[in-house]
N, C-alpha and C positions, 0 to 999 in steps of 0.2 A: 454375188446376191442378184436373186432374179425378183423377189417380192418387190412389186411395182412401189407400196407404200414407202417400204426402206430405201428402195432406191430414189424415191422424191426426196427423204431426208438429207440422203448424201450429197445428192446434185444442189440443195439448197442450205446447205450446211449445217442443217440441225441436228444432225447425228455426231455427238460430241465425244471426242476420246479424250481421258485427263483421271483426275481423282475427285470424285464428286461425292457429297451429301446430299441423299435424296430426302423427299418430304418426310417419307418415314423414317427417317433417321439412321438410313444404313448407308455403306459407302458403296460405290462401282466404280469401275474404270470405264464406264459408259453412260451417256447422256442424252434422251432425246429431248432439244430444245423446240415444242412443238411451236411456239411462238415466232420461229424463223422460217417455219416451213406455213404457218398460217398468217404471215403479212402477204402473202400474195393471192388476193380475194378470188381469183379463178381456181388455185388449187385448193384452197379453202372450201368453195363450193363444190368443188367437185369429190372431196374428201366425204363432206355432209350428206350429198346425194347417195355414196355408196354406203354409208354407216346406216342412211333411211332405210334404205333398200332392206336391210339384214336385220331392222328390229322392228316389232310389233309398232303399229300406228295407235298414239294415242292423243286425248284431248289437247297435251300440251307438251312442251320437254323442258326440264329443268336442268342447271347444270351447276355447278362449284365455281366460284369467282376464284382464282383469276383463269386459271388455265381454261376452263372449259366452256368460257364466253364463247368465244368466234364460231369454235365446231358445234356448240349447243345450239347456236343461233342458224347454222346453217344447216343444221339436220331439221328444226323447227320450219325453215324454210322450206328443205324439200319435203316436207310432209303437210305443210301448207296448216300449220298450227302454232298458237303463242308461243312464246319463250320466256322464261324467268328465270333468275339466277339468285342464289343464296351466296351469303359473304358471313365472314367470322367476325363475331363480335370481339370485346375487348378481352375476353377469357378465352378467346379461341373457339368459340362456338358457333357452328352454323347456324344462321337465321334468315328469314327470311325479310328484306328491309323494302324502301322503295316504294311501300304503297302496294306490292305482291300480294294477292291472296290465293288461296287454295278452296275449292268448293269443295264440301264432302262428295266423296265418290268419284270426285273427277279423276280421269287416266293419265296418268305421265309416263314417260320415260326420260330416264337419268343419262345423261351426254359428259363424257369427261375426254379431256384429250390423251392424257397416258396414266392407265391404271398401275401401279406395283402391288399395293398391299390390299388397294381397294378402300381405304379408310376414308376418304373424303367423300368418294360416291355413296358408300354407306351410309355415311352421317347425312347426306341430303334424303336418301332414300328414307331414312329414318325420321326424319324432321316431316317429309311430306306425307308419309303415313300417320305421324302423331296427329297430322290436321286434317286425316281424314281422306286422304287421296289413296287411288287404287293405282301403283306401280306395277307397271307390265315388265318391265326389262329396263337392262342398262347398255349402255355402249361404249366404246372408247376406241380412237386410233390408234393407239397401240395398247396393247397388255403386254406387261412386262414380268407379269406373275409367272409366266409357262402356263396358263390356265387356270392356277390356282385358286386366285383370290376369289373370295366369296362374300358377293354383296345381299345375299338374302333372295335375289330376284334372278332369273335368266339374265346372263351376260353376252355380248358378243363384242367383237373386237375387228378390225380392220388385217391386223397383222399382231401375231403373237410372239413373244420371245420370251426368252428364260438366261440373261444375261447373270453374271455371277454377281452376288451383292454380300457385305459382310457385316456384321454388328463394329461400331469404330474400337472397340477392343481386341478382334480380331482381326482388322484390315492390312493385309500385307503393303498396302501404297503408304497408311501411316506406318506402319513399321520401317519400310524405306525412307522415311520423312519426309514423302511429297506431300506439300501444302494440299489441300483439301480446297474446293470451291462450292459453294451452294449457290446455282445459276437459277433456282424456281422461284414461284413469286412468294413461297412462305420462309423467312428466315429462322 
């Protein structure tokens, strides 16, 4: 494995192997626990700079909580712009809280740690657009979709992967009786 981002995930123990239920509901034998890599401020800062260099510069950066918080903040720092984040309400819908506001016409980029289907990123983009923002693009440290996730705006990633995933009913790991873990922030 020569990709420096993946190498850093391996070195920090952030590249996990086992039986995992992803936020998308799909199952996988691989999981990227970005919290384990982003716990190191120097690594987070470096990844943020790298991602900022590949993205259009907006007026602000937005990320979905929880996974996108640290890397979104680091991208905003590298760009020299403000950072806000969205959170899920009791019904699971993305919302702006904590007094964050969006000005009509404000230019945003949306940053996430890992994209599998692009669902959370797309929800943030749609919320910002509904509030009158212009979303220029989206970025992530890792794209697990193999480049296929469509979030409605141009998207970049530091590393693109296509690990095998399965719906739970067709998961060979479930069929072997292996217990499934849900290590992410959403249960």
